[in-house]
C-alpha positions in Angstrom: 7.7 -21.3 25.7 6.7 -17.7 23.9 7.4 -16.9 20.5 9.6 -14.0 20.0 10.2 -14.3 16.2 6.5 -13.5 15.3 6.1 -16.4 13.1 3.2 -15.6 10.8 2.5 -19.1 10.5 1.4 -19.4 14.0 -1.6 -17.3 12.9 -4.2 -18.8 10.8 -5.7 -16.5 8.4 -9.0 -17.5 9.7 -8.0 -15.5 12.8 -8.6 -12.4 10.6 -11.9 -12.9 9.1 -12.9 -9.4 10.1 -9.2 -7.8 9.9 -6.4 -7.5 11.8 -4.4 -5.1 14.0 -0.6 -4.5 14.0 1.7 -2.1 15.6 5.1 -0.3 15.5 8.0 -1.9 17.5 7.3 0.3 20.6 3.5 -0.1 20.5 2.7 3.4 20.5 1.2 3.3 17.3 -1.4 0.6 16.2 -3.3 0.2 13.1 -6.4 -1.8 12.7 -7.6 -3.0 9.2 -11.5 -3.7 8.9 -12.2 -5.8 5.9 -13.4 -9.3 5.7 -11.7 -9.7 2.4 -8.1 -9.3 3.8 -7.1 -12.9 3.3 -10.1 -14.2 1.0 -7.8 -13.4 -2.3 -4.5 -12.1 -3.1 -4.0 -8.3 -1.8 -1.3 -5.8 -1.7 1.8 -5.4 -3.7 5.6 -6.1 -3.6 7.5 -2.5 -4.4 10.8 -2.6 -5.7 11.2 1.3 -6.4 14.0 2.9 -4.6 12.2 4.9 -2.0 10.0 2.0 -0.8 13.1 0.0 -0.6 14.7 2.7 1.7 11.7 3.2 3.7 11.8 -0.5 4.3 15.2 -1.0 5.0 15.2 -4.1 2.9 15.4 -5.1 -1.0 11.5 -4.8 -1.3 8.6 -3.4 0.5 5.3 -5.4 1.4 2.4 -2.8 0.8 -1.4 -2.7 1.0 -3.1 0.1 -0.7 -6.7 0.1 0.9 -9.4 2.4 1.4 -8.7 4.8 4.3 -12.2 4.2 5.8 -11.2 0.7 6.4 -8.4 1.7 8.6 -8.1 3.0 12.2 -4.8 4.5 13.3 -4.2 5.2 17.0 -1.5 7.0 18.2 -1.2 6.5 21.8 1.9 8.5 22.6 2.0 11.0 20.0 5.1 9.7 18.3 3.5 9.3 14.5 5.6 11.7 12.3 5.4 12.5 8.5 7.9 12.8 6.1 7.1 14.8 2.6 8.8 12.6 0.0 9.5 15.0 -3.0 11.7 12.5 -4.9 9.1 10.7 -6.7 9.2 9.6 -10.5 5.4 11.2 -10.7 6.5 14.3 -9.4 3.5 14.1 -6.5 4.9 14.1 -3.0 4.3 10.9 -1.1 3.7 11.6 2.6 5.3 8.7 4.5 4.1 8.0 8.2 6.7 6.4 10.8 6.9 6.1 14.5 9.5 8.8 15.7 10.6 6.4 18.6 11.5 3.2 16.9 11.7 4.3 13.2 8.8 1.8 12.2 7.4 2.9 8.8 3.4 2.8 9.1 1.9 4.1 5.9 2.1 6.4 2.8 -0.4 8.7 1.4 -0.3 10.5 -2.2 -2.9 12.4 -4.0 -2.4 9.6 -6.7 -4.6 7.5 -4.7 -7.1 9.6 -3.4 -9.4 8.1 -0.3 -6.7 5.5 -0.3 -3.8 4.7 2.2 -0.9 2.4 1.6 0.0 0.4 4.5 3.3 -1.1 5.6 2.5 -4.7 6.0 5.8 -5.5 8.1 3.8 -4.1 11.2 1.1 -6.7 10.9 1.3 -10.3 12.5 0.7 -11.9 9.1 0.8 -10.5 5.3 -1.7 -11.6 2.5 -0.3 -13.0 -0.4 0.4 -10.1 -3.0 -1.2 -9.8 -6.1 1.4 -7.9 -7.7 5.1 -6.3 -7.8 5.7 -3.0 -8.9 9.0 -1.4 -10.4 10.0 -5.0 -11.6 12.8 -3.3 -13.8 14.4 -2.4 -10.3 14.6 -6.0 -9.2 18.0 -7.0 -8.1 19.3 -10.0 -10.5 19.5 -12.4 -7.9 15.8 -12.1 -7.0 13.3 -14.7 -8.2 10.0 -14.6 -9.4 6.7 -15.2 -7.2 4.2 -17.7 -8.7 0.8 -16.3 -9.4 2.2 -12.7 -8.7 2.0 -10.4 -12.0 5.3 -8.2 -12.1 5.0 -4.6 -13.7 7.8 -2.8 -15.0 6.9 0.5 -13.1 3.8 1.0 -11.5 1.5 -1.9 -10.5 -1.7 0.3 -10.4 -2.7 3.0 -12.5 -2.8 3.9 -16.2 0.6 3.7 -17.0 1.3 0.0 -15.9 3.1 -2.4 -18.2 3.2 -5.8 -17.4 6.4 -7.7 -17.5 5.3 -11.4 -17.1 
């Protein structure tokens, strides 16, 4: 019987030794990551900022900041659209890409991280264990802590980061 829930435990991390591919809900947009270190160590981050929560439709967004040259994005049906998010704490716009058919968030880009892209990990079959949480000050009171994951008050990367734990 097929697994319609997409159980990530049904995919051993060894399947992704060279990288992995994910897609939006309708399948028009595919994103391939070519990185042999994807599951070799903790990667990515959870973001609790208001904008990331909104774009993810959840209480937290699972993101991966990665070099653009390790990512291959294909837009088979021309459904990829970009929203220029100007409401950021840094004052730098974030260009949020999404599928215009199913609304699936795909990635974000900002001049704060030149040469890098923030992938929205919900489109992938498995998510690497995160290394950090950003905007920890914005966590809901009922949220717990993740063992081994550093939590930062605001930014988890960059010079203004301040660790909470």
